[in-house]
C-alpha positions in Angstrom: -31.5 -12.6 38.0 -28.8 -11.0 36.0 -29.5 -10.3 32.4 -27.3 -11.8 29.6 -23.8 -10.0 29.3 -23.1 -7.8 26.2 -19.5 -9.2 26.2 -18.9 -12.8 26.1 -16.7 -14.1 28.9 -14.4 -16.2 26.8 -13.3 -17.3 23.4 -15.9 -19.8 22.0 -14.3 -20.5 18.5 -14.7 -24.2 18.0 -14.0 -24.6 14.2 -11.1 -23.6 11.9 -13.5 -21.4 9.9 -14.4 -19.5 13.0 -10.7 -19.1 13.9 -9.9 -17.6 10.5 -13.0 -15.3 10.0 -12.3 -11.8 8.8 -14.4 -10.1 11.7 -13.7 -11.7 15.0 -17.0 -10.2 16.4 -20.2 -9.0 15.1 -19.5 -5.6 16.5 -16.3 -5.1 14.4 -18.0 -6.1 11.3 -20.9 -3.7 12.0 -18.2 -0.9 12.7 -16.4 -1.7 9.3 -19.8 -1.4 7.5 -20.7 1.8 9.2 -17.1 3.1 8.4 -17.6 2.4 4.7 -20.8 4.0 4.7 -19.3 7.2 6.2 -16.4 7.2 3.7 -19.1 7.3 1.1 -20.5 10.4 2.6 -17.3 12.4 2.9 -17.1 13.8 -0.6 -20.2 15.8 0.3 -18.6 17.6 3.2 -14.8 17.7 2.4 -13.1 20.2 0.4 -11.2 19.4 -2.8 -7.9 19.6 -0.9 -8.7 17.0 1.6 -10.4 14.7 -1.0 -7.2 14.8 -3.0 -5.3 13.8 0.3 -7.6 10.9 0.7 -7.4 9.9 -2.9 -3.6 9.6 -2.6 -3.8 7.5 0.8 -6.0 5.2 -1.1 -3.9 4.9 -4.4 -0.6 4.4 -2.3 -2.2 2.2 0.2 -3.1 -0.4 -2.6 0.8 -0.1 -3.7 1.9 -0.5 -0.2 -0.5 -3.6 0.4 1.3 -5.3 -2.6 4.7 -4.7 -1.0 3.5 -6.0 2.4 2.6 -9.3 0.6 6.2 -9.5 -0.3 8.0 -8.1 2.8 5.6 -8.5 5.6 3.9 -11.9 4.6 6.9 -13.7 2.7 9.9 -12.2 4.4 11.5 -10.8 1.0 12.6 -7.5 0.5 12.3 -4.9 -2.5 13.4 -1.4 -2.9 12.1 -1.3 -6.7 8.6 -1.2 -5.9 8.2 2.4 -7.3 9.2 1.1 -10.8 6.4 -1.3 -10.9 4.1 1.3 -9.7 5.4 3.4 -12.7 4.9 0.6 -15.0 1.3 0.2 -14.0 0.8 3.9 -14.7 2.5 3.8 -18.2 0.9 0.6 -19.3 -2.6 1.7 -18.5 -2.2 5.0 -20.2 -0.7 3.2 -23.2 -3.7 0.7 -23.3 -6.3 3.4 -23.1 -4.8 5.6 -25.5 -3.9 2.9 -28.4 -6.5 0.4 -28.0 -10.4 0.6 -28.0 -10.5 -0.4 -24.4 -12.0 1.7 -21.7 -10.1 2.9 -18.7 -12.2 0.6 -16.5 -10.7 -2.5 -18.2 -7.4 -0.9 -18.8 -6.5 -0.7 -15.1 -6.7 -4.5 -14.4 -5.0 -5.2 -17.5 -2.1 -2.9 -16.3 -2.0 -4.8 -13.1 -1.7 -8.2 -15.1 1.1 -6.8 -17.3 3.0 -5.5 -14.2 2.5 -8.9 -12.5 3.9 -10.6 -15.4 6.9 -8.4 -15.6 7.1 -8.8 -11.7 7.3 -12.7 -12.2 10.2 -12.2 -14.5 12.2 -10.4 -12.2 10.9 -12.6 -9.4 12.5 -15.7 -10.9 16.1 -14.9 -10.2 15.3 -12.9 -7.1 13.3 -15.9 -5.5 16.7 -17.9 -5.3 18.4 -14.8 -3.4 18.2 -13.5 0.0 19.7 -10.8 2.1 22.0 -8.2 0.6 22.0 -10.0 -2.8 18.3 -9.8 -2.9 18.2 -6.0 -2.1 20.7 -5.4 -4.9 18.6 -7.5 -7.3 15.6 -5.3 -6.5 17.5 -2.4 -7.1 18.6 -3.5 -10.3 15.0 -4.1 -11.3 14.3 -0.4 -10.5 17.1 0.9 -12.6 16.3 -1.5 -15.5 12.8 -0.3 -15.6 13.5 3.5 -15.3 16.1 3.2 -18.1 13.3 1.4 -20.2 11.0 4.3 -19.4 13.6 6.8 -20.5 14.4 5.2 -23.8 11.0 3.8 -24.9 9.3 6.9 -26.3 6.7 4.9 -28.0 5.6 3.6 -24.6 6.4 6.4 -21.9 7.0 9.3 -23.9 10.8 9.4 -23.2 11.3 12.7 -21.8 8.0 14.0 -22.5 5.2 13.0 -19.9 2.5 10.7 -21.2 -1.2 11.6 -21.1 -3.6 9.4 -19.6 -7.5 9.4 -20.3 -9.8 10.1 -17.3 -11.7 7.2 -16.0 -14.5 5.9 -18.0 -16.9 2.9 -18.1 -19.5 2.2 -20.7 -19.1 5.6 -22.2 -19.6 7.5 -19.0 -16.6 9.6 -17.9 -15.9 10.3 -14.2 -14.3 13.8 -13.7 -13.4 15.6 -10.7 -12.1 14.4 -7.2 -15.6 13.8 -5.9 -16.4 11.2 -8.7 -13.0 9.8 -8.6 -12.9 9.3 -4.8 -15.6 6.6 -5.1 -13.4 4.8 -7.8 -10.5 4.6 -5.6 -12.6 3.6 -2.6 -14.0 0.5 -4.7 -10.5 -0.4 -5.6 -9.3 0.0 -2.2 -12.0 -2.3 -0.7 -11.7 -4.8 -3.4 -7.8 -5.1 -2.9 -7.9 -5.3 0.9 -10.8 -7.9 0.8 -8.7 -9.8 -1.8 -5.6 -9.9 0.2 -7.4 -10.7 3.5 -9.1 -13.6 2.0 -5.9 -14.7 0.1 -4.0 -14.9 3.8 -6.7 -17.4 4.9 -6.0 -19.8 2.0 -3.4 -22.5 1.7 -1.3 -20.3 -0.4 -1.3 -17.4 2.0 -0.4 -19.8 4.9 2.4 -21.2 2.7 3.8 -17.5 2.2 3.7 -17.0 6.1 5.3 -20.2 6.8 8.3 -19.2 4.4 8.5 -16.0 6.3 8.6 -17.7 9.7 11.1 -20.5 9.0 11.7 -21.2 5.5 13.8 -24.5 6.3 10.6 -25.9 8.2 8.4 -24.7 5.3 10.5 -26.7 2.8 10.4 -29.8 4.9 6.6 -29.6 4.9 6.7 -29.7 1.2 6.2 -26.0 0.4 7.9 -25.0 -2.9 10.0 -22.1 -1.9 11.0 -20.8 -5.2 7.3 -20.9 -6.5 5.9 -19.0 -3.8 8.7 -16.5 -3.5 8.2 -15.8 -7.4 4.5 -15.7 -6.7 5.0 -12.9 -4.0 6.9 -10.8 -6.4 4.2 -11.2 -9.0 1.3 -10.4 -6.5 3.3 -7.3 -5.2 3.9 -6.0 -8.9 0.3 -6.5 -9.5 -1.1 -4.4 -6.9 1.8 -1.8 -7.5 0.3 -1.9 -11.3 -3.4 -1.3 -10.1 -2.2 1.4 -7.8 -0.1 3.0 -10.6 -2.9 2.8 -13.2 -5.3 4.5 -10.8 -2.6 7.4 -10.2 -2.1 7.8 -14.0 -5.7 8.4 -14.5 -6.2 10.6 -11.6 -3.4 12.9 -12.6 -4.2 12.6 -16.4 -0.3 12.8 -17.0 2.4 10.1 -16.2 6.1 11.2 -15.8 8.9 9.1 -14.2 10.0 12.0 -12.2 9.5 11.6 -8.5 9.5 7.8 -8.7 13.0 7.0 -8.2 14.4 4.9 -5.3 13.2 7.5 -2.8 9.7 6.5 -3.7 10.5 2.9 -3.1 11.9 3.8 0.3 8.6 5.7 1.2 6.5 2.6 0.3 8.9 0.6 2.6 8.2 3.4 5.3 4.4 2.9 5.0 4.5 -0.9 5.7 7.1 -0.5 8.6 5.4 2.3 10.4 2.0 0.6 9.8 3.4 -2.8 10.7 4.8 -5.4 8.5 2.5 -8.5 8.1 -0.5 -6.5 8.9 -3.3 -5.4 6.3 -4.9 -3.0 8.6 -1.4 -1.5 9.4 -0.7 -1.0 5.8 -3.5 1.4 5.4 -2.5 3.1 8.9 1.0 3.6 7.8 0.1 5.0 4.5 -2.1 7.5 6.0 0.6 8.4 8.4 3.4 8.9 5.8 0.9 10.8 3.6 -0.1 13.1 6.1 3.4 13.6 7.6 4.4 16.2 5.0 1.1 18.1 5.5 1.8 18.1 9.1 5.4 19.4 8.7 4.0 22.1 6.4 1.4 23.1 9.2 4.2 23.2 11.7 6.4 25.4 9.6 3.7 27.8 9.0 3.0 28.2 12.6 6.7 28.6 13.5 7.0 31.3 10.6 9.1 34.3 11.8 9.9 32.8 15.1 13.4 32.2 16.6 13.3 28.6 15.4 12.4 29.5 12.0 15.2 32.0 11.7 17.7 29.3 13.0 16.5 26.4 10.9 15.1 28.3 7.8 12.1 25.9 7.9 10.4 27.5 5.1 13.4 27.4 2.7 14.2 23.9 3.6 10.9 22.1 4.1 11.6 19.6 1.8 14.6 18.5 3.6 12.6 18.6 6.8 10.0 16.2 5.6 12.8 13.7 4.6 14.6 14.1 7.9 11.1 13.5 9.7 10.4 10.5 7.8 14.0 9.1 8.4 13.7 9.7 12.2 10.3 8.2 12.3 11.4 5.0 10.5 14.2 4.7 13.2 12.0 5.4 16.1 9.5 2.8 15.0 12.2 0.1 14.4 13.7 0.8 17.8 10.6 1.2 20.0 7.5 0.1 18.0 8.9 -2.6 15.6 5.3 -4.0 15.0 4.1 -0.5 13.9 1.0 1.2 14.6 -1.4 -2.0 14.2 0.3 -3.6 17.0 -0.3 -0.5 19.2 -3.9 -0.5 18.0 -4.5 -4.0 19.2 -3.0 -3.1 22.5 -5.5 -0.3 22.8 -8.3 -2.6 21.9 -7.2 -5.2 24.4 -7.0 -2.8 27.2 -10.5 -1.5 26.7 -11.8 -5.0 26.3 -10.4 -6.0 29.7 -11.0 -2.7 31.4 -11.0 -2.4 34.5 -9.2 -5.6 34.9 -5.6 -6.0 34.2 -5.7 -9.6 33.2 
């Protein structure tokens, strides 16, 4: 008599709760738990350089997650996301420096303040679409950057603002090994929160607006309300990420957070897959590791014929920008659903192997 099969020969979802579960199978849930446990052990084995890379991936993935709510799940567009990231950084630094509030509470407060500002910009932007919406978000980027350069009481003006190290109940966490766990906790909380949000009525309303806004409006969904809400949510997670970045660097400056940083956030969700929560993390890791890969390639080509022709070491910055631009074009042409779609195809292949159906 044949024993029980380890892999079910069908899909036995018989309820709506089973269809919207976070983990489709017990195996995937167990792999996720094991993955988190392995991440907790990484600081004991990795060098400070790789810990810094992982911290950057975690921080930027939270910001990209907020942008994916706006772009991937609601169908809006924003090229001013970096300004809200920077607003969260300045806000958390200002609160922790000028109020008797520990950094642990200053970070979510910065997210709330950034969300409120995002709602203000989202109200007029929610009534726009296409090129007009792009221009509106670009205007938000420049308005906030101009505010940062003039409000010396808030951002320090031309002088970078200082930020306190992360602390909770009188205990201060210093160094990459300790801060890694802080970022990991915020990443897990953010991704679990957004995953559950997409399973709620409001989350399904956002997706309905993305798929066909006219049908969504006929169904009774308030387009202005949910589009404005998506701007607020995107700004909230950008503010959280910016606050984490500020207390990691211990100094905040608006240098490097212009429109090019907003384009990088867009690249993260395009490469990972718009409308995919897991793809957001994959795209962020890809974009963060890409410059390191370019540097590694240039070091191995140093002194060769290609290096002499292209001057890679002298133009490494331009090589990174060219590589990101080319990769965005390649993904838009040949893999528009991003890395998440490719990962789903790989899983489906091994699930059906050796059968083609």
